[in-house]
N, C-alpha and C positions, 0 to 999 in steps of 0.2 A: 274270269273270265264265263264267258256264253255254255251254257252245259244243258245237259235235258234230264226232265222232271223226274224224279222217282219215289218211290216206295215203298211201306211194308207189306209183306210178303201179299202174306194173309188180307192185305187190304182189297178192298171190290176197284179195279182202278172205271173212271169214268170215261166212254166210248167220246171221239172225238166231234160225232154228230150230238151227245148232250152234253160238249165243252163247249158247241158250235151253240146249240138252241141254247144255253139259261147263261152264256157269260157274253155271246155274237148277237144276243137275237136283235140289235139297235144299229148292227154296221150300216152303213150305206152301202159301203159295195157286198153287200148280200140282201138291199130291199127287193121283194121279191120272191126270192127261193125259194124253191118246191122240197119240200122233201125233200125228191128222188136228189134232185140238184143238191144237198147238203149232202146226203150220201157219200154222189160221186165225190162232192169237193172230199170227203176225208179220205176218201180209201187214199188218197193220195201225199196227206198229209202228215211233217214233219212236228211232234212234240207234245207237250207242252215247252217250250224250251227257256232254260230259267237267263235271265241277264241279267247280274250282278250291278247296285245303283253307280256309276262314272263307266259304265263300262260303253263301250262305244259295240253297235250291233253291225253294225257296217262303213267305210271311209268312203270318203267322197271321190270320185275315181275307181272303185270295186267293180265287177259286171253284178251286173242287173240280173241276180240267175233264181231269187227268192221272192216271195211276195209274203209277208208279213199281217198276222192277225193282233192287237194288243191283246187279252189275258186280263194282267189284271199292271198296276203302275203307269206309269207313263214316260215321254221320250221324247225326248227334242230335236230336233233337226237343223244343222250348224252344215257352214257354207265362206269357206276364206274368202277375205277378197280377189283382186285382181294378185296383186305383189303377193301374196299368199300367206302374212303378219296376224294375223286375224283374223279371229271367227267370230260369226256373229248370226245367232238364231234368228231362223224362219218361223218355225211354229213348236209348240209344243203338243201333243199326241198322247191322248190317254183310251183310257179303258175301251175295247170297244171299236180304235179307229184304226184302220188297216197305215201299213208303213212301204212307201216303195212299188203304187201298183202303176205310177209310172212305166214301170218295166212291163206290164204285162206287154204292155205295147211298145215299145219304145225298148231296141237293146242294145239300146248304147249306157256307158257305165252311169254308177252312180252320181246326181247333179249335188246331191250335199252329202255331207255324215247325219249319224242319226246313235242318236249317247244317250245313254239308261239315265232319266231323273234320280229313279228311286227305283228299289230294285222290285223286279220286272217280269211277267210272262207274255209267251208270243207262239204261236200258234205259226209254223213256217208253211206258202206252200209255195213247191219247187218251181219252175217254171219252165222246164224241159218236162219233166212230168203233166201238168199241164198242157203244154202241145202235144202231146199224144194221143190226149184223148180226142173220139171223134169227133164232130164238129157237122151238126145237124145243117142242111141248107139252109139258105140267110136271103130273105123276101128284101124289098128295096129301102121298106123304109129302117128294119136290122141294118141293112147294106151303108144308109145314108148315116147310121148312126154311129156303127165302129165307128166310119170313115171321119167322122165327128170329135168320138174320143180321140183318134188318133194326131191330128189337127190338134186338140186342147193341148196333147200332150208333151203336143214340142212344143207350146206356147207357156207350156211351165218349165218350162227350163228357160226360156229366153226371159219371162221372169224374174227368178231365180235372179240370173244374173244384172240384172237393173236392179233388181231386192236390194241385195249384197253390197252394190255401187250406190245407190239411197244411200243405208244406212253408212255407205264407208262417207260418204260426201256429210252426210248430219251430225257425226262426231268428228268431221274435221274442221267445220266449222263449229261446234260447241267448243274445241282447243282455237280457234282461233277468240274465241270469246275471254272466255279462260284468262290468256294469252296477251291477250288486249286490256281489260285488268288489270293487270299485273302491269302492266305498260305506262298505264295512266296514272296509276299512281303514282310510281316512280318516277313517270315526271312527274305531278305536279311537286312529290315529296320536295324534288329539285328546282325546279320555280322557286317554290317557298326557299330552301335553302341558299342559294341566289339573288333571291331582293332581300336577305336577310345580311346575304355578305356585300353588297351594295351598299345598305348603310351602312355596316361597316367602312367601306372603304371609303363613302362620302365622308366620317368623320375621322379616317384618317387622311385624309388627304389635304385636313388643314395643317394637319404637323407634319410630318414626310414629306418627301417631295415626288419621291417618287413608287408609285401604288402598286406597279402590272406586277411586284413578286403579289400580290394575292392572283394572280390566277392560276395558281400553281396549288394552291389547298379547292381552288375553285372546281376547276377542268380535274384534279384529284376523286373528288364528290364525285362528278357524272360521270366519269370513267365508269366509279365500279359501279351504279347505276347501270348504264350500259353491259356490263358485267357479268351482274347477276342478273337481267335479262334474257343471255347466250345462256347462260351457266342454268336456268332455269327452263329454259326455253327447248318444246317437242323438238326442235326443228335444229338440224343439226349448226355448227360452228360456222361451217361456209357459208350460208344462210344472209350470218350475216357480217361476208368477206371476210371470215379469216379462214383462207387457204391460201396453200404454195402453189396451187395447182398456176402450172405455166409462166412461174411469178418472170420468170430471164424476161417473155416474151411480155406481161407488162407492164413489169420497169420500165426496159425502152419504150412501150407507149407512152407512158406517163413523158419520159424525156421529151419524147419526140411531139407530143401535144403541150411538153409548154413552149416551147419554143414562137409559134408566130405570139401567148401571150406576154411573154416575155420583151416579146418587139412593141407590143402594145404596151406596156410600161415606161419603157425607153423612149414612146411620139410622145406621150401623155404628158414624160419626167419635159420633153423639149419642149409640148404646147405651156407647161407649165411658165416655166423658168424665162421662157420669149416671148410671153402676155400677156403672163400674170406680174404687175408688180412687184407684189411680196418677196418675190422665188426669182426677179430677174437680181445676175450674176454670180447665182449656184452653177455650180456643175451638171450636165446632164449623170453623171457619173460621179456622184458622193465616195464612191468607198468609205463610205462612214467614219468621213475628215468633221462632219455637222455635230459630231459628236462628242468628237470630246476624244474618243478610247486608243490605247492605243492598237495594234496588229492585233500585239496576242489575246489581250484582249476582247479584239471584234470573231476572233478564231473561236473564243471559250464562248460566245456570246452564240458562234454562226451555228458551233457543231454542239450547243444544248438545245438551240431551237429543231435543229433536223433529229434527235436522241427524243426532243419533246411533240413530235408532227405526230408519230404512228398512233400515239394517245388522242391529239385529237381526231386527226382524224377516224378513229377507235370512238369517238363521242357521237359526233354530225353523222357518220354512214355509219353506226347504229339503231341509231333512230333512224335517220330517213329509211332501211333495212325494212324496223318493224312498220313503218309508216306504209313501206312494200305491199311486206303481210295481207294489214288489217284492211287498206283502203281496197274500195271495191268499183269505183266509175274506171270508165275506159284512160283518164285521164292520169291512171294511180302512178304512176311513177314519176310524172310534172309535178304532181303532186307535193308526195313522199318527198324531192323532192327539194322544194316549195318551204315545203314547212319545218324540217328538220334544217335548215342553212337560216331561216328566218329565227329560230330557236339558238342556233348556235354560232348566229351575230350576235345574238342579246348577251349573252354571257358574258360578250368584250365590251362593252357599255362603263362599266367600271375603269380600265383604260383610259376611253376618249371612244366618243359619239362620232369622228373621222376612222380611227381604227375597222371599229361595227360596222359604216358602213361601207367600207370599202373591201372588206370582210368576205359581206353578202355575195358579188357578181363573182370571183371567184369561189365561193366553194360552190354557189351554182353550177361551175364548171368540173370546176372534184366532183359533186352530185354526181353527172354527168359522165362522167370517167367511170365511176364505183355502178352506174348502173348498163354500162357498157362492158366492163367487166368479171363483174359480180368479186372482186377482189379490192381489199384494199393496202396493195402494195400500189400502182399504179394509180391512185390519189394519192399517194403516202407520199412517189417517187415527188410528185407533180408541188406539192402544199412545198416540200420540203425548199427543191430547187427554189421557185417560184415567193418563198418568204425570202430568203436569203438574198436573193434577186433584188427585191424590190426593195425590202427596211435595210440593203447591208453593201451591198454592188449598185444601185440606181441611189439609193439615199429618198422612199418615196413618202412626206412628210404627214404621216397618218399619228403623227404619240401626240 
């Protein structure tokens, strides 16, 4: 609590003039003051006022009704950023310096808060009392200097705003660098993990006819890495597409945007069975007949594919969102889509190179949907529909 100082009844109280002379003789604001000026100022001052450590002397936005001189201790000038979430230190003021001098010229609210860094004492000059003092006539030089002081006060307020925005921007850049280092670490660990898994798959391919089941632990490992990235990120999950905002509209758009690609798949299959000798004789719509699976097995595999699609999209789009945050070029969204899908396509090499190549253009399309919506819903719906349609209904031979 801010309180006025006290002393024993028989103690001699130093006058305010003595306090000003002894403690504030170096105060920049009092440079050139005569003894008469000091006495005139002393007659309207309050104090000494004790301010305990951590106590707010005045809040940002409070009326600028007083000027303070620091007798002892120190104070920090604080200002909130535009969102009001964080306080930034603009300056540290120590004994002999003044606080709130802009209020001498500008009757606006305080542009920042002031807090005691340690137990401190100040003298207060109420602005209302100061303005009651008679003003001597001003010459041209004095008037110009006063007008310049008014202009500098206005500039100081604007400078404080710019300073806080600069601090906020630098803090955001520092957070980005920290998060980028975590992301790169996890990405490198994931790639090393995949290289080992690829070696295991190559060895298994000599004794096991189908190694596609190895995809499950590989994708699960990558999904865990994305989960940790989202969990420890300073940004909300919605940044990575984890949001249900407008999910119905995004899902419907995912269906609509899948239609032209489905038509393209059918056209490619027709071209293949018409002009490629190895595919001639096959039906355009295979309905999984070439796989030898029963209807029940086809439904089971199709359901499993749809259920696992959101995990695949979480990996690809989580990586894409991270790149979008960290890249700084003009085309960072396009670069993020390309990089994330190159990585995601590479994780299909253990199944077949044809599948890895086929995944890439589709991944670009789903990456564009994600960048357009900012949600995993649309890209996941399109991925599930086109995957089932292309692999099980049309029967694109990519395995």
